[in-house]
C-alpha positions in Angstrom: -54.7 -91.4 -14.2 -54.3 -91.1 -17.8 -51.3 -93.0 -19.4 -49.1 -90.7 -21.5 -46.4 -91.6 -23.8 -42.6 -90.5 -23.0 -43.0 -87.6 -25.6 -46.3 -86.7 -24.5 -46.1 -85.2 -21.0 -49.6 -83.2 -21.4 -50.1 -79.7 -20.4 -51.0 -78.9 -16.7 -54.9 -78.3 -16.6 -55.5 -79.4 -20.0 -57.8 -82.7 -20.3 -56.3 -85.4 -22.0 -57.7 -85.9 -25.6 -56.4 -87.3 -28.6 -52.8 -85.9 -29.9 -54.6 -84.9 -33.3 -57.2 -82.8 -31.3 -54.6 -81.4 -29.2 -52.7 -79.9 -31.9 -55.5 -78.6 -33.7 -56.5 -76.7 -30.6 -53.0 -75.5 -29.9 -52.7 -74.3 -33.1 -55.7 -72.3 -33.2 -54.9 -70.8 -30.0 -51.3 -69.6 -31.1 -52.5 -68.6 -34.8 -54.8 -65.9 -33.0 -52.3 -65.2 -30.5 -49.3 -64.4 -32.7 -50.7 -65.2 -36.2 -49.9 -68.1 -38.5 -46.4 -66.7 -39.9 -44.9 -66.0 -36.3 -46.2 -69.9 -35.0 -44.0 -72.5 -35.6 -44.5 -76.4 -35.5 -42.1 -76.6 -32.7 -44.3 -74.0 -30.9 -47.7 -76.0 -31.6 -46.3 -79.1 -30.7 -44.8 -77.7 -27.0 -48.2 -75.9 -26.5 -49.9 -79.2 -27.3 -47.5 -81.3 -24.8 -46.6 -83.6 -27.8 -43.3 -83.7 -29.6 -42.3 -82.5 -33.0 -42.3 -86.2 -34.4 -45.8 -86.6 -32.9 -47.0 -83.7 -34.7 -45.7 -85.1 -38.3 -47.7 -88.4 -37.3 -50.6 -86.4 -38.1 -49.9 -83.5 -40.5 -47.3 -83.1 -43.1 -47.0 -79.3 -42.8 -48.3 -76.4 -40.6 -50.9 -75.4 -43.3 -52.6 -78.8 -43.2 -53.8 -77.4 -39.7 -55.9 -74.8 -41.7 -57.8 -77.6 -43.5 -58.6 -80.3 -41.1 -62.4 -80.4 -41.1 -62.5 -79.8 -44.7 -60.0 -82.7 -45.4 -61.8 -84.9 -43.3 -65.3 -84.2 -45.1 -63.5 -84.5 -48.4 -62.4 -88.0 -47.7 -66.1 -89.0 -48.2 -66.2 -87.5 -51.8 -65.0 -90.9 -53.3 -68.1 -92.8 -51.6 -70.5 -90.1 -52.3 -69.8 -90.3 -56.2 -70.3 -94.0 -56.0 -73.6 -93.5 -54.3 -74.7 -91.0 -56.9 -76.0 -94.1 -59.0 -75.9 -94.6 -63.0 -77.1 -90.7 -63.5 -75.9 -87.8 -65.9 -72.1 -87.3 -64.9 -72.9 -83.7 -64.0 -76.0 -84.7 -61.9 -73.9 -87.3 -59.9 -71.1 -84.8 -59.4 -73.4 -82.2 -58.0 -75.2 -84.8 -55.8 -72.0 -85.5 -54.2 -70.6 -82.2 -53.6 -74.0 -81.3 -51.9 -73.4 -84.8 -49.6 -70.2 -83.5 -48.5 -71.3 -79.8 -48.2 -74.3 -81.2 -45.8 -71.3 -81.9 -43.2 -71.0 -78.1 -42.7 -73.7 -75.9 -40.6 -73.9 -73.0 -38.1 -72.0 -75.2 -35.4 -69.2 -76.5 -37.7 -67.4 -73.7 -39.6 -63.6 -74.3 -40.1 -62.4 -71.7 -38.0 -59.4 -70.8 -40.5 -62.3 -69.2 -42.7 -63.9 -67.0 -40.0 -61.0 -65.9 -38.2 -58.4 -65.6 -41.2 -57.6 -61.9 -40.6 -57.1 -62.5 -37.0 -54.6 -65.4 -37.5 -53.3 -63.4 -40.9 -53.8 -66.9 -42.7 -55.2 -65.4 -45.8 -52.2 -65.9 -48.2 -51.6 -69.3 -46.8 -55.2 -70.3 -47.3 -55.1 -69.5 -51.1 -51.6 -71.0 -51.4 -52.6 -74.2 -49.5 -55.8 -74.5 -51.5 -54.3 -74.8 -54.8 -53.3 -78.3 -54.2 -56.3 -79.6 -52.5 -58.1 -78.1 -55.7 -55.9 -79.8 -57.9 -56.2 -83.4 -56.1 -60.1 -83.1 -55.8 -60.3 -81.9 -59.6 -58.5 -84.8 -60.6 -60.7 -87.2 -58.7 -63.8 -85.4 -60.5 -62.1 -85.6 -64.0 -61.4 -89.0 -63.6 -65.1 -89.9 -62.3 -66.6 -88.4 -65.4 -64.1 -89.7 -67.7 -65.2 -93.2 -66.3 -68.8 -92.6 -66.1 -68.9 -91.1 -69.7 -67.7 -93.0 -72.8 -65.3 -91.1 -75.0 -65.6 -88.0 -73.1 -63.0 -85.7 -74.1 -60.3 -85.3 -71.1 -59.7 -81.6 -71.2 -63.7 -81.0 -71.1 -63.6 -83.3 -68.2 -60.8 -81.1 -66.3 -62.5 -78.0 -67.1 -65.7 -79.1 -65.7 -63.9 -80.3 -62.7 -62.2 -77.2 -61.9 -65.0 -75.2 -62.7 -67.5 -76.8 -60.5 -64.8 -77.1 -57.7 -64.0 -73.3 -57.8 -67.7 -72.7 -57.6 -68.1 -74.5 -54.5 -65.0 -73.0 -53.1 -66.6 -69.5 -53.6 -69.6 -70.6 -52.1 -67.9 -71.7 -49.0 -66.3 -68.4 -48.7 -69.6 -66.7 -49.2 -71.0 -68.9 -46.7 -68.3 -68.6 -44.0 -68.6 -64.7 -44.2 -72.4 -64.8 -43.8 -72.1 -64.7 -39.8 -74.5 -66.5 -37.3 -77.5 -66.4 -39.5 -75.4 -68.7 -42.3 -77.3 -72.1 -42.0 -76.0 -75.0 -43.9 -73.3 -75.0 -46.3 -75.3 -77.0 -48.8 -77.7 -74.2 -50.3 -75.0 -72.2 -51.0 -72.8 -74.8 -52.7 -76.0 -75.6 -54.8 -76.5 -71.9 -55.7 -73.0 -71.5 -57.1 -72.7 -75.1 -58.5 -76.1 -75.7 -60.3 -75.3 -73.2 -63.2 -72.0 -75.1 -63.9 -73.3 -78.2 -64.0 -76.2 -77.1 -66.0 -73.8 -75.7 -68.3 -72.0 -79.0 -69.1 -75.0 -81.0 -68.8 -75.4 -83.5 -72.0 -71.7 -82.3 -73.2 -70.5 -86.0 -72.0 -71.5 -89.0 -73.9 -72.4 -91.8 -71.6 -72.0 -95.8 -72.5 
């Protein structure tokens, strides 16, 4: 018999998994049944068989549930940048983004991107994407500034925002391509290659 905490009784018939996984599953079910806007955190927690406090142990907001798989993959970006080697900054960023994009294939597609009409999440996706774009742009701009000697800060930020926006557009195109979509990486490469080429040589290096 599985041990349960006092605030996590579990749902009858639902195999015991991690609370994080149970919250993800419960949220996707409720978003599909009654849309994102009509679903509360309390409903998600109750549907998952955990407490409201347990929800906040894993997520800061309801919108975080739309980005779980993306956030997990983006956690690898700093390491991917470090592994890119002493190459031209735009080449290093391109390789790192393709490394992260390779996590996603036909069997791993964020459900928020493919079910956004049924879940009515389009507006929330756009709003919550902005904070993630800003955070990753800060990371990439800092990387380029450190890699390049005396690079203009505005130029670094401009490149970071441009390349991430291109990658995001590629992800939307990929998600809408259906069962024949294949891996995300080729889509991202096609979108970011012109951006990287356009900025190539604009950053001085030590």
